[in-house]
N, C-alpha and C positions, 0 to 999 in steps of 0.2 A: 724466708721466710722466718729466722730467728727475729729477725730485725720490725717486722708484725706482732709477733708475741712481746718481745722487749714492747713493740711500742703501746700494746692494748692490757700486758701491766700495768704503765706508766698509767693508765688511763686507767684504770681501775683502783689507786692507790689517788690519784685525783677527784674522784667521783669519789673517794673515804674525805677527804680533805673537805673537798666541798658542802656534805657531807655535815662534819664535825663543823664548819663556817655559817651556815644555814641555822645550825644548832644553837651556836653562839657557845661551843664545846674548846675544852686544850684541844690542842692537836696532840700532843704526846700525850696522855694519860694513861698511868699503869695496867690501868684494867682493862684499857682500850683499845690497846696494839697490839691484843691477838688478829682486830678485826684488816690489819693492813691487810697481812700475807691471806688474809680470805679473797679481800677487795683486788686483787692482786692475781691471785688466781684466778678469779671468776671473768677476771678482764684475759687475761693470757688465755684460757681457754675459750673464748668467745674471740679473741682472734684467731685459736688455732681453725674455729669449726668457720668464721671467716674465709679464714685461706684458700679453706679447703672447697666453701663452695666457689671463689673465683676461679679458681684450678678448673674447675667442674665448667662451670661456664664459658671457660675459656678454651678446652676443649671441644665440647659441642658445639660454640660458633665457628673454630678451626675445620671441624668436622663440615659444615654448613657451607660454608665459604670454600673448600674445594670443591665438591659437589658441583656446586654455582658454577666454579671456573670447568671443572670438567664438562655438564652440559651448554654453557656457553661454545668450550671449545667445538662440542663434538653439533652444536647449531653452525657456524662458522662454515666447519670443514663440509656441511651439506649444502648450505649455501652456497660456498667456493666449484661442490661439484656439480651444482644444478648449473651455473653460468657457465661454466666451460662445455 
């Protein structure tokens, strides 16, 4: 999980660099250095939120998969009982 948060932090910094490049402003201006941690924090919080979404979706999918497999097993058992 830490690697995803670090990735999104880096993504936030890359967005800031891209923004400054589009505006054709210097990357390391003393008055705008405060924005790098802000963009990194925003990226990290987005990555943390996205990780939680992914975990919840995986849990729902695994639960549904288990329910379907149990239903198939019961159906196969019923069909086997009917044939014998």
